[in-house]
C-alpha positions as CSV (number, residue, x, y, z in Angstrom):
1,M,27.2,-22.3,-106.8
2,K,27.1,-18.7,-105.7
3,K,28.3,-17.6,-109.2
4,N,25.1,-18.8,-110.8
5,V,22.8,-16.7,-108.6
6,P,22.8,-13.5,-110.7
7,S,22.2,-15.4,-113.9
8,L,19.2,-17.3,-112.3
9,A,17.7,-14.0,-111.0
10,A,18.1,-12.5,-114.5
11,C,16.3,-15.4,-116.0
12,L,13.4,-15.1,-113.6
13,L,13.1,-11.4,-114.2
14,I,13.0,-12.0,-118.0
15,F,10.3,-14.7,-117.5
16,L,8.1,-12.4,-115.4
17,L,8.5,-9.5,-117.9
18,S,7.4,-11.8,-120.7
19,L,4.2,-12.8,-118.7
20,I,3.3,-9.2,-118.1
21,S,3.9,-8.4,-121.7
22,S,1.7,-11.2,-123.0
23,C,-1.1,-10.9,-120.4
24,G,-1.1,-7.1,-119.9
25,H,-4.1,-5.0,-120.4
26,K,-4.3,-3.2,-123.8
27,G,-6.1,0.1,-124.0
28,Q,-7.5,2.4,-121.2
29,L,-8.3,1.0,-117.8
30,Q,-12.1,1.1,-117.0
31,E,-13.7,1.5,-113.7
32,P,-16.0,-1.4,-112.7
33,V,-19.7,-0.8,-113.0
34,P,-21.2,-0.5,-109.5
35,R,-23.4,-3.4,-108.4
36,R,-26.4,-1.1,-108.0
37,P,-30.0,-1.9,-109.2
38,Q,-31.5,0.3,-111.9
39,A,-33.8,3.0,-110.3
40,V,-37.6,2.8,-110.3
41,R,-39.0,5.5,-112.7
42,D,-42.7,5.0,-112.5
43,L,-43.7,5.3,-108.8
44,R,-47.4,6.1,-108.6
45,I,-49.4,6.9,-105.4
46,I,-53.2,7.3,-105.0
47,Q,-55.3,7.8,-101.9
48,R,-58.3,5.5,-101.5
49,G,-60.2,6.1,-98.3
50,A,-57.8,6.1,-95.4
51,M,-55.1,4.3,-97.4
52,L,-52.2,5.4,-99.7
53,I,-51.6,2.8,-102.4
54,F,-48.0,2.8,-103.9
55,T,-47.4,0.9,-107.2
56,W,-44.3,0.6,-109.5
57,S,-42.7,-1.7,-111.9
58,G,-39.3,-3.3,-112.0
59,P,-36.5,-2.9,-111.7
60,W,-35.4,-6.1,-113.3
61,S,-31.6,-5.7,-113.5
62,Y,-28.5,-4.1,-112.1
63,L,-26.9,-1.1,-113.9
64,S,-24.5,-3.7,-115.5
65,G,-27.5,-5.5,-117.1
66,E,-27.1,-8.5,-114.8
67,P,-30.5,-9.9,-113.7
68,L,-31.6,-8.5,-110.4
69,E,-32.9,-10.4,-107.4
70,I,-34.4,-7.8,-105.0
71,S,-33.7,-8.2,-101.3
72,G,-35.3,-5.0,-100.0
73,V,-37.5,-2.1,-100.8
74,E,-37.5,1.2,-98.8
75,I,-40.0,4.0,-99.2
76,R,-38.7,7.3,-98.1
77,V,-40.7,10.5,-97.2
78,L,-40.1,14.2,-96.8
79,E,-42.7,16.5,-95.3
80,L,-43.0,19.9,-97.0
81,K,-43.3,22.7,-94.5
82,G,-43.3,26.4,-94.8
83,E,-42.2,28.1,-98.0
84,E,-42.1,25.7,-101.0
85,S,-39.3,25.7,-103.5
86,S,-38.1,23.7,-106.4
87,E,-34.9,22.9,-104.4
88,K,-37.1,20.9,-101.9
89,R,-38.3,18.8,-104.8
90,S,-34.9,17.8,-106.1
91,P,-33.5,14.3,-105.7
92,T,-30.4,15.7,-103.9
93,F,-32.4,17.6,-101.3
94,F,-34.8,14.6,-100.9
95,L,-32.0,12.1,-100.3
96,K,-30.4,14.4,-97.7
97,Y,-33.4,15.2,-95.6
98,S,-35.9,12.3,-96.2
99,R,-36.3,9.4,-93.9
100,P,-37.8,5.9,-94.1
101,L,-41.6,6.0,-94.2
102,S,-41.8,3.5,-91.3
103,E,-40.3,6.2,-89.0
104,L,-42.8,8.9,-89.8
105,G,-45.6,7.5,-87.6
106,I,-48.6,8.5,-89.8
107,G,-49.8,4.9,-90.4
108,R,-49.1,1.2,-90.8
109,L,-47.0,0.3,-93.9
110,E,-47.4,-3.0,-95.7
111,A,-44.9,-3.4,-98.6
112,G,-44.4,-6.0,-101.3
113,R,-42.2,-6.2,-104.4
114,N,-44.1,-3.9,-106.7
115,R,-46.9,-2.7,-104.4
116,A,-47.3,-1.2,-101.0
117,R,-50.1,0.4,-98.9
118,L,-50.0,2.8,-96.0
119,N,-53.0,2.6,-93.7
120,L,-53.2,6.2,-92.6
121,D,-54.0,7.6,-89.3
122,L,-55.9,10.6,-90.7
123,N,-55.8,12.5,-87.4
124,K,-52.0,12.7,-87.9
125,A,-51.7,12.8,-91.7
126,A,-54.7,14.8,-93.1
127,G,-53.7,18.2,-94.5
128,R,-50.0,17.6,-94.4
129,K,-48.0,17.6,-97.6
130,F,-45.5,14.9,-98.3
131,I,-43.0,13.9,-101.0
132,F,-42.3,10.1,-101.5
133,G,-39.6,8.2,-103.3
134,L,-38.3,4.7,-103.1
135,Q,-35.1,2.6,-103.4
136,V,-34.6,-1.1,-104.0
137,K,-31.6,-3.2,-103.0
138,G,-30.2,-6.3,-104.7
139,K,-29.0,-9.4,-103.0
140,K,-25.5,-8.8,-104.4
141,G,-25.3,-5.1,-104.4
142,D,-26.1,-1.7,-102.9
143,W,-29.3,0.4,-102.9
144,S,-30.5,1.9,-106.2
145,E,-30.8,5.6,-106.8
146,I,-34.0,7.3,-105.7
147,S,-37.0,6.8,-107.8
148,N,-39.1,9.6,-109.4
149,L,-40.6,11.7,-106.6
150,V,-44.4,11.9,-106.0
151,E,-46.1,14.6,-104.0
152,I,-49.4,14.0,-102.2
153,Q,-51.5,15.5,-99.5
154,P,-53.7,13.1,-97.6
155,E,-57.4,14.1,-97.3
156,V,-60.4,13.2,-95.2
157,L,-62.8,11.4,-97.6
158,P,-66.3,9.9,-97.2
159,A,-66.8,6.6,-95.4
160,A,-68.0,3.6,-97.5
161,P,-71.6,3.2,-98.7
162,S,-73.4,0.3,-97.0
163,G,-76.1,-2.3,-97.9
164,L,-75.1,-2.9,-101.5
165,R,-77.7,-5.3,-103.0
166,A,-78.7,-6.6,-106.4
167,E,-82.0,-7.5,-108.1
168,V,-81.6,-9.6,-111.2
169,S,-84.2,-9.3,-114.0
170,E,-84.3,-10.3,-117.6
171,E,-82.9,-7.0,-118.9
172,R,-80.7,-5.7,-116.1
173,I,-79.0,-6.2,-112.7
174,L,-80.3,-3.4,-110.5
175,L,-77.7,-2.4,-107.9
176,S,-78.7,-0.1,-105.0
177,W,-77.0,0.9,-101.7
178,E,-77.2,3.3,-98.8
179,A,-75.3,6.6,-98.7
180,P,-72.5,6.9,-96.1
181,A,-73.4,8.5,-92.8
182,S,-70.2,10.5,-92.3
183,N,-66.6,11.1,-93.4
184,L,-63.9,8.6,-92.4
185,D,-63.0,10.7,-89.4
186,G,-66.6,10.4,-88.1
187,R,-67.5,14.0,-88.8
188,P,-70.7,14.9,-90.7
189,L,-70.7,15.1,-94.5
190,T,-70.6,18.7,-95.8
191,E,-70.0,18.1,-99.5
192,K,-72.1,16.6,-102.3
193,I,-71.5,12.9,-102.5
194,Y,-71.1,11.0,-105.8
195,Y,-70.6,7.3,-106.4
196,N,-68.4,5.1,-108.6
197,L,-69.6,1.5,-109.2
198,Y,-67.1,-1.2,-110.2
199,R,-67.6,-4.8,-111.5
200,V,-65.3,-7.7,-112.0
201,E,-65.8,-11.2,-113.5
202,D,-62.2,-12.1,-114.1
203,G,-59.2,-9.9,-113.7
204,D,-59.4,-6.3,-112.3
205,F,-62.4,-4.3,-111.3
206,R,-63.8,-2.1,-114.1
207,L,-65.7,1.2,-113.6
208,L,-69.3,0.8,-114.9
209,N,-70.4,4.4,-114.9
210,S,-69.0,6.9,-117.4
211,L,-69.7,9.9,-115.0
212,P,-69.9,9.9,-111.2
213,L,-73.4,8.8,-110.1
214,E,-75.6,11.1,-108.1
215,E,-78.2,8.5,-107.2
216,T,-77.8,5.4,-105.0
217,A,-78.7,3.0,-107.7
218,F,-77.4,1.8,-111.1
219,A,-78.8,-0.6,-113.7
220,D,-76.2,-2.9,-115.2
221,R,-77.5,-4.0,-118.5
222,D,-74.3,-5.4,-120.0
223,F,-74.4,-8.9,-118.4
224,S,-75.0,-12.5,-119.4
225,F,-76.9,-15.2,-117.6
226,G,-75.0,-18.1,-116.2
227,R,-72.1,-15.9,-115.0
228,T,-71.0,-14.6,-111.6
229,Y,-70.1,-11.0,-111.1
230,R,-68.6,-9.1,-108.1
231,Y,-69.5,-5.5,-107.4
232,L,-68.3,-2.7,-105.2
233,V,-69.3,1.0,-104.9
234,R,-67.2,3.8,-103.5
235,A,-68.5,7.2,-102.3
236,A,-66.6,10.2,-103.8
237,V,-66.3,13.9,-103.7
238,V,-65.1,16.4,-106.3
239,R,-62.3,18.6,-105.2
240,E,-60.3,21.0,-107.5
241,G,-62.0,19.4,-110.5
242,E,-60.9,15.8,-109.6
243,V,-62.9,12.9,-108.3
244,R,-61.6,11.7,-104.9
245,E,-62.9,8.2,-103.8
246,G,-63.5,7.2,-100.3
247,A,-63.1,3.8,-98.6
248,D,-63.7,0.4,-100.0
249,P,-66.9,-1.3,-98.9
250,D,-67.7,-5.0,-98.8
251,I,-67.8,-6.7,-102.2
252,L,-71.2,-8.1,-103.4
253,E,-71.2,-11.3,-105.4
254,V,-74.1,-11.9,-107.8
255,R,-74.9,-15.0,-109.8
256,A,-77.0,-14.1,-112.8
257,E,-79.3,-17.0,-113.2
258,D,-82.0,-17.0,-115.9
259,V,-85.2,-18.1,-114.1
260,F,-87.4,-16.0,-116.4
261,P,-89.6,-17.9,-118.8
262,P,-90.5,-16.5,-122.2
263,G,-93.9,-15.0,-122.9
264,A,-96.6,-17.3,-124.2
265,P,-96.9,-17.6,-128.0
266,E,-99.5,-15.3,-129.5
267,D,-102.1,-15.4,-132.4
268,I,-102.3,-19.2,-132.8
269,R,-104.1,-20.3,-135.9
270,S,-105.1,-23.7,-137.2
271,V,-106.1,-25.3,-140.5
272,S,-107.5,-28.8,-140.8
273,G,-107.0,-30.8,-144.0
274,E,-106.4,-34.2,-145.5
275,E,-102.8,-34.2,-144.2
276,G,-103.7,-33.3,-140.7
277,V,-103.8,-30.2,-138.5
278,A,-101.5,-27.3,-139.4
279,L,-100.7,-24.8,-136.6
280,S,-98.9,-21.5,-136.8
281,W,-98.3,-18.5,-134.4
282,L,-96.3,-15.3,-134.2
283,P,-92.6,-15.7,-133.4
284,N,-91.5,-14.9,-129.9
285,P,-89.3,-11.8,-129.5
286,E,-87.0,-13.0,-126.7
287,K,-83.3,-12.9,-127.6
288,D,-82.5,-16.1,-125.8
289,L,-85.4,-18.1,-127.4
290,A,-84.4,-21.7,-128.1
291,G,-87.6,-23.0,-129.7
292,Y,-91.2,-24.3,-129.1
293,R,-92.9,-27.3,-127.7
294,V,-96.4,-28.5,-128.9
295,Y,-98.6,-30.5,-126.6
296,R,-102.0,-32.1,-127.6
297,W,-104.8,-33.3,-125.4
298,Q,-107.9,-35.3,-126.4
299,G,-110.9,-36.2,-124.2
300,G,-110.3,-39.5,-122.4
301,E,-106.5,-39.1,-122.3
302,A,-104.9,-38.8,-118.9
303,G,-103.0,-35.7,-119.8
304,P,-101.4,-33.7,-122.7
305,V,-99.0,-35.6,-125.0
306,L,-95.8,-33.9,-126.1
307,L,-95.7,-34.0,-129.9
308,T,-92.3,-32.4,-130.4
309,P,-89.5,-34.1,-128.4
310,D,-87.1,-31.9,-130.3
311,L,-87.7,-28.2,-130.1
312,L,-89.3,-26.5,-133.1
313,T,-87.2,-23.6,-134.3
314,A,-89.9,-22.2,-136.5
315,P,-93.5,-21.1,-135.3
316,V,-95.3,-23.8,-137.4
317,F,-96.3,-27.4,-136.9
318,L,-98.2,-30.1,-138.8
319,D,-99.9,-32.8,-136.8
320,R,-100.4,-35.8,-139.1
321,S,-101.5,-38.2,-136.3
322,V,-105.1,-37.0,-136.0
323,A,-108.4,-38.8,-136.4
324,K,-111.4,-37.6,-138.3
325,Q,-114.3,-36.1,-136.5
326,A,-112.2,-35.6,-133.3
327,L,-111.8,-32.7,-130.9
328,Y,-108.3,-31.7,-129.9
329,V,-106.8,-29.1,-127.6
330,Y,-103.3,-27.9,-128.6
331,S,-101.0,-26.2,-126.1
332,I,-97.9,-24.4,-127.4
333,R,-95.1,-23.3,-125.1
334,A,-91.9,-21.2,-125.9
335,V,-88.6,-22.4,-124.4
336,D,-85.5,-20.3,-123.8
337,K,-81.9,-21.4,-123.8
338,S,-81.9,-21.9,-120.0
339,G,-84.8,-24.4,-120.3
340,N,-87.4,-22.1,-119.0
341,E,-90.9,-22.8,-120.5
342,S,-93.5,-20.2,-121.1
343,P,-97.2,-20.4,-119.9
344,P,-99.2,-22.4,-122.5
345,A,-101.0,-20.8,-125.4
346,K,-104.0,-23.0,-126.2
347,I,-106.3,-23.6,-129.2
348,Q,-109.2,-26.0,-129.7
349,V,-109.4,-27.8,-133.1
350,K,-112.1,-30.0,-134.5
351,T,-111.1,-32.2,-137.5
């Protein structure tokens, strides 16, 4: 039995070598791709009132291309002090000396997947210069590289306007408001105040004015009856050629209801003949005109009778149901698409 041991070992060695030969790796060995999320490249930061708003998109995958499920987002910050240099704005310098924003103590941070906001303590933050960047972490991997870096210096801006109100008429929604009494830190205003007015029906708020407003009023003429709009107005200042908006005020909701009747028809004329009484009048100019109703009253009747159950679309009418040698009073009313009826335009006719 002992004599067979070497031959058995040789057979096993040959078998193992054949496995290595058949399953071995061909070509150069490659290092595995790190399980690291792709970096954010479009970090944006704006100040609105006493708040910094951070927005970004993605990332959606790891560096390997595998779909990413984010487990954490960290915003980091570096304060610029003293002499400024390009080195302090480099990703390497930033990663070495920055720290999590939550540790800075200049406000309360609320972060989501693609949006965050920092409610600033202006007494601590105003006038200081910061650089921000962020990293994301996947559930199955490490933190991403740092995002693009954004530099911002928080400012003291105007408080919100107050008393936003609306007056709806046929041609416009007139918005008006009261100017802010102070800056957000409670100090008196020392700059010229402008205003930006926003409106939304569905989706995001849209700026209504093409240039900053100098007055505390604005006429919104681009609206439709039967719809609900929401408005907000922000006070703003112009610094270094840029408009800087203050705090958000309360939002005003306005239902644009058409309760405005058309004008009474004008220049009514009548012609009596064998076929009856023909009436005509000038067309009404209202854009939302739906048509006309014609009423007739004769002495002895309890009240006027509607002769046109269906609205007339043209300013003419022939009344064939008249008696000879009778006196009638015709009343014509314009009607708009909301069902509002004009005051009557009357004419007396003797057949």
